[in-house]
C-alpha positions in Angstrom: 33.7 -57.3 15.8 30.7 -59.1 17.1 27.5 -57.8 16.4 25.1 -57.2 19.5 21.3 -57.7 19.1 19.4 -54.7 20.1 15.9 -55.0 21.7 13.5 -52.7 22.7 13.5 -51.4 26.4 10.0 -52.9 26.9 11.0 -56.2 25.6 14.1 -56.0 28.0 12.1 -55.1 30.9 9.5 -57.9 30.2 12.5 -60.4 30.6 13.8 -59.1 33.4 10.3 -59.2 35.1 9.7 -62.9 33.8 13.0 -63.9 35.4 12.0 -62.2 38.9 8.7 -63.8 38.8 9.9 -67.2 39.2 7.1 -69.8 39.6 6.7 -70.1 43.5 5.6 -73.5 45.1 2.1 -73.5 46.7 3.3 -73.6 50.3 5.5 -70.4 49.6 2.5 -68.9 48.2 0.5 -69.8 51.0 3.2 -68.7 53.6 3.2 -65.2 51.9 -0.7 -64.9 52.0 -0.6 -66.0 55.5 2.0 -63.1 56.2 -0.3 -60.6 54.4 -3.2 -61.5 56.5 -1.1 -61.5 59.8 0.1 -58.0 58.8 -3.7 -57.1 58.2 -4.7 -58.2 61.4 -2.1 -56.4 63.4 -2.9 -53.4 61.7 -6.7 -53.7 62.4 -6.1 -54.5 66.2 -3.9 -51.5 66.3 -6.6 -49.2 64.9 -9.3 -50.6 67.0 -7.1 -50.0 70.1 -6.4 -46.6 69.0 -10.2 -45.9 68.3 -11.0 -47.3 71.8 -8.6 -45.2 73.6 -10.3 -42.1 72.0 -13.8 -43.1 72.9 -13.1 -43.9 76.6 -14.4 -41.1 79.0 -11.6 -39.9 81.3 -12.2 -41.5 84.7 -12.1 -39.1 87.8 
């Protein structure tokens, strides 16, 4: 029967994480950063609109 090599859980997790964190191209990283900034901009606009609606006095 073949022997299997035992490794610690931490080492196994590190190997899996390393495989998941494959190097990304410069354009891919830039696209991800731009998407994150776009999402932040959308969030801030929505928050500003909510705040402006609360501050407007009711018109008669």
